[in-house]
TITOR-432038 format. One record per atom (N, C-alpha, C): residue in three letters; residue number from 0; x, y, z. Coordinates in nm, 4 decimals, m for minus. Layout:
BEGIN
   r   k       xx       yy       zz
 ALA NUM        X        Y        Z
...
END
This chain:
BEGIN
   r   k       xx       yy       zz
 MET   0   5.2852   5.7674  14.9120
 MET   0   5.3353   5.8757  14.8321
 MET   0   5.3531   5.8244  14.6916
 SER   1   5.3222   5.9032  14.5992
 SER   1   5.3282   5.8633  14.4603
 SER   1   5.4719   5.8502  14.4134
 ASP   2   5.4932   5.7553  14.3223
 ASP   2   5.6262   5.7389  14.2650
 ASP   2   5.6588   5.8511  14.1682
 THR   3   5.5631   5.9390  14.1394
 THR   3   5.5889   6.0482  14.0465
 THR   3   5.6601   6.1649  14.1131
 LEU   4   5.6716   6.1631  14.2446
 LEU   4   5.7444   6.2688  14.3137
 LEU   4   5.8926   6.2550  14.2862
 PRO   5   5.9621   6.3674  14.2758
 PRO   5   6.1076   6.3586  14.2613
 PRO   5   6.1683   6.2855  14.3806
 SER   6   6.2800   6.2157  14.3555
 SER   6   6.3379   6.1316  14.4599
 SER   6   6.3785   6.2105  14.5837
 ASP   7   6.4215   6.3373  14.5671
 ASP   7   6.4597   6.4133  14.6868
 ASP   7   6.3382   6.4447  14.7725
 ARG   8   6.2226   6.4664  14.7134
 ARG   8   6.1008   6.4896  14.7924
 ARG   8   6.0550   6.3617  14.8608
 ARG   9   6.0710   6.2484  14.7943
 ARG   9   6.0375   6.1207  14.8571
 ARG   9   6.1287   6.0954  14.9762
 LEU  10   6.2568   6.1245  14.9594
 LEU  10   6.3529   6.1073  15.0674
 LEU  10   6.3192   6.1996  15.1846
 ASP  11   6.2818   6.3242  15.1554
 ASP  11   6.2400   6.4177  15.2601
 ASP  11   6.1207   6.3624  15.3370
 ALA  12   6.0246   6.3051  15.2653
 ALA  12   5.9048   6.2509  15.3300
 ALA  12   5.9396   6.1321  15.4197
 VAL  13   6.0323   6.0478  15.3751
 VAL  13   6.0727   5.9327  15.4556
 VAL  13   6.1390   5.9800  15.5845
 PHE  14   6.2345   6.0731  15.5734
 PHE  14   6.3029   6.1201  15.6942
 PHE  14   6.2074   6.1970  15.7858
 ALA  15   6.1144   6.2722  15.7297
 ALA  15   6.0164   6.3427  15.8129
 ALA  15   5.9287   6.2423  15.8880
 ALA  16   5.8904   6.1353  15.8203
 ALA  16   5.8087   6.0322  15.8854
 ALA  16   5.8875   5.9625  15.9962
 LEU  17   6.0153   5.9384  15.9716
 LEU  17   6.0989   5.8692  16.0704
 LEU  17   6.1366   5.9581  16.1888
 ALA  18   6.1150   6.0871  16.1765
 ALA  18   6.1547   6.1805  16.2824
 ALA  18   6.0692   6.1666  16.4075
 ASP  19   5.9534   6.1065  16.3966
 ASP  19   5.8620   6.0973  16.5103
 ASP  19   5.8747   5.9609  16.5788
 PRO  20   5.8923   5.9587  16.7121
 PRO  20   5.9099   5.8309  16.7824
 PRO  20   5.7871   5.7392  16.7753
 THR  21   5.6683   5.7959  16.7706
 THR  21   5.5485   5.7118  16.7596
 THR  21   5.5472   5.6410  16.6256
 ARG  22   5.5824   5.7124  16.5192
 ARG  22   5.5848   5.6502  16.3870
 ARG  22   5.6946   5.5436  16.3772
 ARG  23   5.8091   5.5690  16.4409
 ARG  23   5.9137   5.4663  16.4410
 ARG  23   5.8664   5.3420  16.5169
 ALA  24   5.7941   5.3617  16.6261
 ALA  24   5.7412   5.2479  16.7024
 ALA  24   5.6398   5.1701  16.6185
 ILE  25   5.5572   5.2407  16.5440
 ILE  25   5.4598   5.1736  16.4567
 ILE  25   5.5329   5.0893  16.3530
 LEU  26   5.6371   5.1443  16.2929
 LEU  26   5.7139   5.0680  16.1937
 LEU  26   5.7752   4.9434  16.2568
 SER  27   5.8253   4.9557  16.3785
 SER  27   5.8826   4.8400  16.4481
 SER  27   5.7777   4.7321  16.4701
 MET  28   5.6578   4.7750  16.5053
 MET  28   5.5493   4.6786  16.5259
 MET  28   5.5151   4.6068  16.3955
 LEU  29   5.5159   4.6808  16.2862
 LEU  29   5.4793   4.6230  16.1571
 LEU  29   5.5894   4.5346  16.0989
 LEU  30   5.7085   4.5396  16.1581
 LEU  30   5.8145   4.4472  16.1158
 LEU  30   5.7716   4.3033  16.1413
 GLU  31   5.6941   4.2831  16.2471
 GLU  31   5.6517   4.1482  16.2861
 GLU  31   5.5494   4.0905  16.1889
 ASP  32   5.4479   4.1721  16.1555
 ASP  32   5.3392   4.1226  16.0703
 ASP  32   5.2462   4.2385  16.0371
 ASP  33   5.1594   4.2175  15.9386
 ASP  33   5.0548   4.3151  15.9092
 ASP  33   4.9652   4.3264  16.0322
 MET  34   4.9089   4.4458  16.0531
 MET  34   4.8239   4.4665  16.1697
 MET  34   4.7027   4.5506  16.1321
 ALA  35   4.5925   4.5257  16.2011
 ALA  35   4.4752   4.6106  16.1881
 ALA  35   4.5049   4.7443  16.2560
 VAL  36   4.4441   4.8510  16.2071
 VAL  36   4.4678   4.9839  16.2633
 VAL  36   4.4389   4.9848  16.4130
 THR  37   4.3331   4.9180  16.4566
 THR  37   4.3004   4.9161  16.5996
 THR  37   4.4092   4.8461  16.6812
 ASP  38   4.4721   4.7439  16.6230
 ASP  38   4.5821   4.6756  16.6918
 ASP  38   4.7062   4.7640  16.6974
 VAL  39   4.7291   4.8415  16.5917
 VAL  39   4.8406   4.9356  16.5920
 VAL  39   4.8204   5.0377  16.7037
 ALA  40   4.6975   5.0834  16.7209
 ALA  40   4.6668   5.1881  16.8188
 ALA  40   4.6742   5.1386  16.9632
 HIS  41   4.6528   5.0098  16.9843
 HIS  41   4.6380   4.9554  17.1196
 HIS  41   4.7478   4.9955  17.2187
 PRO  42   4.8764   4.9824  17.1857
 PRO  42   4.9783   5.0114  17.2884
 PRO  42   5.0017   5.1599  17.3163
 PHE  43   4.9401   5.2477  17.2397
 PHE  43   4.9664   5.3906  17.2543
 PHE  43   4.8568   5.4595  17.3354
 ALA  44   4.8962   5.5571  17.4134
 ALA  44   4.8008   5.6332  17.4958
 ALA  44   4.7552   5.7571  17.4194
 ILE  45   4.7200   5.7374  17.2921
 ILE  45   4.6662   5.8461  17.2104
 ILE  45   4.5438   5.7949  17.1381
 SER  46   4.4670   5.8861  17.0823
 SER  46   4.3407   5.8487  17.0194
 SER  46   4.3618   5.7721  16.8895
 LEU  47   4.2584   5.7024  16.8485
 LEU  47   4.2609   5.6318  16.7207
 LEU  47   4.2785   5.7315  16.6061
 ALA  48   4.2197   5.8501  16.6205
 ALA  48   4.2355   5.9541  16.5181
 ALA  48   4.3817   5.9972  16.5059
 ALA  49   4.4512   6.0079  16.6185
 ALA  49   4.5933   6.0454  16.6159
 ALA  49   4.6762   5.9352  16.5492
 ILE  50   4.6457   5.8105  16.5787
 ILE  50   4.7155   5.6985  16.5144
 ILE  50   4.6893   5.7023  16.3643
 SER  51   4.5666   5.7317  16.3257
 SER  51   4.5333   5.7396  16.1829
 SER  51   4.6146   5.8482  16.1136
 LYS  52   4.6371   5.9592  16.1821
 LYS  52   4.7196   6.0663  16.1237
 LYS  52   4.8643   6.0199  16.1080
 HIS  53   4.9166   5.9506  16.2090
 HIS  53   5.0526   5.8963  16.1988
 HIS  53   5.0613   5.7977  16.0819
 LEU  54   4.9605   5.7126  16.0687
 LEU  54   4.9597   5.6157  15.9593
 LEU  54   4.9508   5.6851  15.8236
 GLN  55   4.8808   5.7972  15.8176
 GLN  55   4.8722   5.8723  15.6923
 GLN  55   5.0093   5.9267  15.6528
 VAL  56   5.0832   5.9801  15.7498
 VAL  56   5.2185   6.0307  15.7224
 VAL  56   5.3078   5.9165  15.6727
 LEU  57   5.2997   5.8013  15.7398
 LEU  57   5.3794   5.6861  15.6986
 LEU  57   5.3387   5.6373  15.5592
 SER  58   5.2100   5.6424  15.5323
 SER  58   5.1599   5.6019  15.4013
 SER  58   5.2045   5.7004  15.2928
 ASP  59   5.1961   5.8296  15.3226
 ASP  59   5.2392   5.9311  15.2261
 ASP  59   5.3874   5.9171  15.1923
 ALA  60   5.4659   5.8720  15.2886
 ALA  60   5.6094   5.8521  15.2670
 ALA  60   5.6385   5.7184  15.1981
 GLY  61   5.5356   5.6368  15.1807
 GLY  61   5.5531   5.5072  15.1171
 GLY  61   5.6028   5.3988  15.2107
 LEU  62   5.6090   5.4286  15.3394
 LEU  62   5.6610   5.3328  15.4378
 LEU  62   5.5575   5.2292  15.4791
 VAL  63   5.4308   5.2631  15.4651
 VAL  63   5.3219   5.1745  15.5064
 VAL  63   5.2150   5.1782  15.3978
 SER  64   5.1575   5.0621  15.3706
 SER  64   5.0396   5.0583  15.2843
 SER  64   4.9212   5.0145  15.3690
 ARG  65   4.8024   5.0577  15.3273
 ARG  65   4.6810   5.0203  15.3999
 ARG  65   4.5836   4.9554  15.3029
 GLU  66   4.5140   4.8552  15.3532
 GLU  66   4.4201   4.7806  15.2706
 GLU  66   4.2959   4.7495  15.3531
 ARG  67   4.1810   4.7774  15.2953
 ARG  67   4.0556   4.7433  15.3628
 ARG  67   4.0209   4.5980  15.3321
 ARG  68   3.9993   4.5219  15.4383
 ARG  68   3.9546   4.3828  15.4270
 ARG  68   3.8260   4.3726  15.5064
 GLY  69   3.7161   4.3756  15.4363
 GLY  69   3.5859   4.3798  15.5030
 GLY  69   3.5710   4.5137  15.5729
 ARG  70   3.5488   4.5103  15.7028
 ARG  70   3.5324   4.6338  15.7801
 ARG  70   3.6609   4.6786  15.8480
 VAL  71   3.7684   4.6046  15.8277
 VAL  71   3.8938   4.6300  15.8978
 VAL  71   3.9983   4.6838  15.8002
 ILE  72   4.0706   4.7854  15.8442
 ILE  72   4.1808   4.8388  15.7640
 ILE  72   4.3107   4.7796  15.8190
 TRP  73   4.3856   4.7149  15.7306
 TRP  73   4.5113   4.6499  15.7666
 TRP  73   4.6279   4.7347  15.7191
 CYS  74   4.7328   4.7360  15.7981
 CYS  74   4.8547   4.8110  15.7660
 CYS  74   4.9672   4.7132  15.7405
 LYS  75   5.0499   4.7467  15.6420
 LYS  75   5.1617   4.6607  15.6045
 LYS  75   5.2854   4.7470  15.5851
 LEU  76   5.3978   4.7031  15.6391
 LEU  76   5.5251   4.7711  15.6210
 LEU  76   5.5694   4.7574  15.4759
 GLU  77   5.6181   4.8669  15.4192
 GLU  77   5.6720   4.8682  15.2830
 GLU  77   5.8199   4.9048  15.2914
 PRO  78   5.9065   4.8049  15.3098
 PRO  78   6.0480   4.8324  15.3367
 PRO  78   6.1237   4.8961  15.2207
 ASP  79   6.0725   4.8884  15.0993
 ASP  79   6.1438   4.9478  14.9861
 ASP  79   6.1624   5.0981  15.0026
 ALA  80   6.0706   5.1640  15.0715
 ALA  80   6.0829   5.3088  15.0922
 ALA  80   6.2040   5.3412  15.1789
 LEU  81   6.2425   5.2499  15.2664
 LEU  81   6.3605   5.2703  15.3503
 LEU  81   6.4903   5.2501  15.2729
 ARG  82   6.4813   5.1763  15.1646
 ARG  82   6.6015   5.1455  15.0870
 ARG  82   6.6681   5.2727  15.0353
 ALA  83   6.5902   5.3664  14.9841
 ALA  83   6.6463   5.4918  14.9321
 ALA  83   6.7157   5.5699  15.0430
 ALA  84   6.6555   5.5738  15.1616
 ALA  84   6.7174   5.6443  15.2742
 ALA  84   6.8468   5.5751  15.3145
 SER  85   6.8471   5.4439  15.3142
 SER  85   6.9662   5.3681  15.3495
 SER  85   7.0786   5.3933  15.2486
 VAL  86   7.0455   5.3914  15.1210
 VAL  86   7.1453   5.4168  15.0172
 VAL  86   7.2010   5.5578  15.0328
 TRP  87   7.1149   5.6536  15.0614
 TRP  87   7.1599   5.7926  15.0787
 TRP  87   7.2582   5.8026  15.1958
 MET  88   7.2257   5.7402  15.3097
 MET  88   7.3137   5.7457  15.4268
 MET  88   7.4456   5.6738  15.4013
 GLN  89   7.4425   5.5626  15.3304
 GLN  89   7.5651   5.4890  15.3022
 GLN  89   7.6606   5.5702  15.2156
 GLY  90   7.6081   5.6671  15.1432
 GLY  90   7.6911   5.7535  15.0611
 GLY  90   7.7904   5.8340  15.1427
 PHE  91   7.7651   5.8482  15.2707
 PHE  91   7.8564   5.9223  15.3567
 PHE  91   7.9709   5.8344  15.4075
 GLY  92   7.9588   5.7034  15.3919
 GLY  92   8.0642   5.6127  15.4311
 GLY  92   8.0810   5.5946  15.5809
 GLN  93   8.0015   5.6606  15.6601
 GLN  93   8.0147   5.6520  15.8054
 GLN  93   7.9208   5.5482  15.8649
 PHE  94   7.8336   5.4960  15.7878
 PHE  94   7.7286   5.4108  15.8411
 PHE  94   7.7481   5.2667  15.7976
 GLU  95   7.8651   5.2132  15.8298
 GLU  95   7.8925   5.0747  15.7977
 GLU  95   7.8269   4.9858  15.9023
 PRO  96   7.7959   4.8630  15.8658
 PRO  96   7.7326   4.7725  15.9625
 PRO  96   7.8196   4.7535  16.0866
 VAL  97   7.7543   4.7412  16.1996
 VAL  97   7.8235   4.7202  16.3263
 VAL  97   7.8160   4.5720  16.3596
 ASP  98   7.9305   4.5126  16.3916
 ASP  98   7.9338   4.3741  16.4365
 ASP  98   7.9027   4.3756  16.5859
 LEU  99   7.7826   4.3332  16.6218
 LEU  99   7.7385   4.3418  16.7607
 LEU  99   7.8196   4.2517  16.8535
 ASP 100   7.8698   4.1393  16.8032
 ASP 100   7.9537   4.0533  16.8861
 ASP 100   8.0839   4.1241  16.9217
 ASP 101   8.1456   4.1893  16.8222
 ASP 101   8.2680   4.2654  16.8485
 ASP 101   8.2411   4.3794  16.9464
 PHE 102   8.1276   4.4455  16.9291
 PHE 102   8.0921   4.5573  17.0166
 PHE 102   8.0733   4.5089  17.1603
 GLU 103   8.0089   4.3931  17.1765
 GLU 103   7.9883   4.3364  17.3106
 GLU 103   8.1219   4.3019  17.3760
 ARG 104   8.2149   4.2442  17.2992
 ARG 104   8.3472   4.2117  17.3525
 ARG 104   8.4214   4.3398  17.3930
 PHE 105   8.4094   4.4436  17.3103
 PHE 105   8.4725   4.5714  17.3408
 PHE 105   8.4181   4.6277  17.4721
 LEU 106   8.2864   4.6276  17.4875
 LEU 106   8.2260   4.6797  17.6103
 LEU 106   8.2691   4.5995  17.7325
 ALA 107   8.2733   4.4682  17.7195
 ALA 107   8.3153   4.3834  17.8318
 ALA 107   8.4591   4.4161  17.8716
 ALA 108   8.5451   4.4354  17.7714
 ALA 108   8.6853   4.4686  17.8005
 ALA 108   8.6950   4.6051  17.8668
 GLU 109   8.6189   4.7021  17.8204
 GLU 109   8.6207   4.8366  17.8784
 GLU 109   8.5709   4.8344  18.0223
 LEU 110   8.4662   4.7603  18.0474
 LEU 110   8.4115   4.7519  18.1830
 LEU 110   8.5105   4.6821  18.2756
 ALA 111   8.5804   4.5801  18.2254
 ALA 111   8.6790   4.5089  18.3078
 ALA 111   8.7947   4.6015  18.3431
 GLU 112   8.8363   4.6873  18.2514
 GLU 112   8.9451   4.7819  18.2777
 GLU 112   8.9045   4.8875  18.3785
 ASP 113   8.7769   4.9241  18.3787
 ASP 113   8.7281   5.0292  18.4685
 ASP 113   8.7174   4.9833  18.6126
 GLN 114   8.7052   4.8530  18.6331
 GLN 114   8.6913   4.8037  18.7708
 GLN 114   8.8253   4.8101  18.8421
 GLU 115   8.8223   4.8583  18.9632
 GLU 115   8.9429   4.8672  19.0462
 GLU 115   8.9785   4.7270  19.0964
 PRO 116   9.1063   4.7002  19.1151
 PRO 116   9.1446   4.5712  19.1745
 PRO 116   9.0832   4.5580  19.3143
 GLY 117   9.0318   4.4421  19.3443
 GLY 117   8.9724   4.4179  19.4748
 GLY 117   8.8235   4.4478  19.4803
 GLU 118   8.7683   4.5097  19.3762
 GLU 118   8.6237   4.5333  19.3755
 GLU 118   8.5541   4.4004  19.3573
 ASN 119   8.4307   4.3968  19.4031
 ASN 119   8.3532   4.2748  19.3877
 ASN 119   8.3326   4.2470  19.2404
 GLN 120   8.3676   4.1275  19.2008
 GLN 120   8.3472   4.0838  19.0633
 GLN 120   8.2062   4.0267  19.0524
 PRO 121   8.1411   4.0421  18.9379
 PRO 121   8.0079   3.9845  18.9238
 PRO 121   8.0114   3.8346  18.9391
 ALA 122   7.9082   3.7807  19.0005
 ALA 122   7.9012   3.6365  19.0270
 ALA 122   7.8603   3.5613  18.9043
END
């Protein structure tokens, strides 16, 4: 997506792209490394044409860039496009980072309270 679009339209495009589970899965895959389009398509039970359409939506939103290297088209995650969405969500103050260690301790304590005395304890 062009940087000439107003920021609210860019934000709309990012959230629209993120609304689809296949596109979110593609972004997760690209977190690891750049991938060829055929490699992106491999784990999905949809056509290469359908994957190309998903990649176009992600590209239009600025979330993914594509580059031809010889006969292969490579996809690369562009995390800066997510930054605007993250800043927008943080404006609500409800989306503070979660300490996963604290959350795990909380869950363990809750599960321990739920068990009745005399129940089999995990080994």
